[in-house]
C-alpha positions, 0 to 999 in steps of 0.5 A: 263186290256185286255178283252177276245176278245183283248187277242184272237186278241193279241195271234192271231197276235203273232202267225201270226207273228211267223208262217213263221220262228217258231221253237224250237231252237235245237229241245229242250225247255231247262229250267234252274233252277238257285238258291241257292242249298247249302246256306241260301236260299236252303230251300226256293228254292234250290233242291225243285225248281228243283223238282217243275220244273221237276214236271211241265214238267212231268204234262204238258206231252210235248210229247203230244204237240210235244215238247221235254223239258229238265231241267238243274240246277245250284247253283249261290251261291248268287253271282251276278257274278256267276249268270250272268256267268252261265246265259251266258254259259247256253244261249251261249253254252247250248242253254237254253231258259228260266231261272226260280226261281232266289232267291237273288235280286242282282243276279236277277238284274245281270241275268236280263241284260244278258237275255235281251241282249241275248233275252231269258226269265227269270221268277223269283219266289224265288227272291223279288226285286220289281225293276224287274217290276219297273225301271229294267223291260225288255220285257224279264222278269216276276216276278211271286210269290211275291215282296218286295212292296207286302210284305211291303204293306200287312205285314207292313200295318197289323202290324201298324193297329194292334198297331205296330206303331214304328219300328226298321229295321234289314236289310240284306245288299244287294239289296233285304234287302234294297228294303224290308226295303225301301218299308216297311218303306214307308208303315209304315210312310203312315199309321201313324207309325214311324221308330226309327232306322235301322241297316244293317247286313252282307249277309249272317249273323250268329251272330245277337247279337249286331244288336238285342241288338241295336234293343232292346235298341230302345224300338221300338214296332216292329223289322222288319226283312228285310231278308230271309231264314237262316238269318231270322231263325238265327235272330228269334232264337237269339231274343228268346235267348235275351228274346226280345219278352218276353220283349214286342217287336214283331218281324215282319218277312217281308219274311217268308217261310214255310221252315223257320217255319218248321226249327224254330218249332212252339214254336219259330215261333208262333205268327209271322205275314207274307204274302204269295202267296201260302200255301199247305193246302188251296185247294185239288190241293195244298195238292196233290202237297204237298204230292208228294213234301214232299215224294220226298224232305225228309219231307219238305213242299213246299214253295210258291217260289217252287209252283211258279216255278211249276206255271211259268213253266206250263204257259211258256210251254203252251205258247211255245206249242202254239207259236211253238217257243222258240228262241225269248224271247221277243215274248214268254214273250209278248204271256205269258202276252197276255194269262191269267194264269191258273194252278192247284196251283195258279189258274187263273191270269194275267201278266201285261205289266210290267211283274208282275204276278197278284194273291191274297196274304194271310196274315197268323199268325203262329199257337201256338203248341196247335193249330196245328193238324199235320205236316205242319199245321202251318198257320191260315188265317187272311186276303185275299188280292184281286189280284187287291190290292196285288201288286204295281199299274202299274203306280207307278213302273216306268217301261219303258214298261208301256205307260203313 
């Protein structure tokens, strides 16, 4: 961990290196919000993340820092080839300097290669694969809000230690689902549990009946849903139709956003245990952000991914304003890592050498309808996971940027 004096020296060095040729490319800092705007992840990121990025720019007041900032957006449709194609056009033709959000892990890994090749910046908030700060880490990428290792470690450990020691996984068949299943299985086994089986469903999925019946037949105490967004919502709804939870099995939502709970309603979602990086009703600043967000987004409450976009864009703009340069992505990311993070929503934090943003995580339980005091009052806090324990140890990820 860098001490205060070391951080100052590091930032100073970066500034002195860039002074001679420091410039804002095209005179405009361009931020591209790349996500799912119409499919199963539109609720957890989508238009809400675009709003969050624009709100971060507005609140930063770039004109006071001598900057002009533009936000563009595109729908990657959860397809890696479309995502990487958009990224190339944005960088080569539209002069986009930073790409943010990027739910869908397969798209993350594809865009990650383009961004490194072009020496720009990618900050992931909506996507989960922990490989981004592991074997796939680059000097150009930062993972902001959550990842599969963190979710598995928090939720998996909590469920096993409270009696859920036999698992069956229902997994989305792509990079994110596979990584979440892998990481959660490791935690379950490490804590004395066992895995009775696993099955992978098409991504995106609509009919989960045959998969759920197999999970039910396994007699596992816990059915781990290694999926997200619309897949999680549909799986939970159909599990209720089959009476799975009434029969004594529990569902563990390994990635559940407030948008999912809002779509399900408390009757269906009550009792779910989940891990989150941010919740709207924890601080006055969070509530202020949520009030503006909800008014602008048809009553939807902001997800942690959308709050993460706001936080990430804020730190990026602070760094660019200090460097007076946005063209050299690796230099910008190095400066972001060297500077402690501090914004209204996520508070104070750091970014490690592997690109992992560090902050506390929270273990929540979804309230019963009788416990909720009003709209959006969905969670009760069960535990706070300190920042130093929340994410995979730096030395365990296999990131080539981390010196042995």
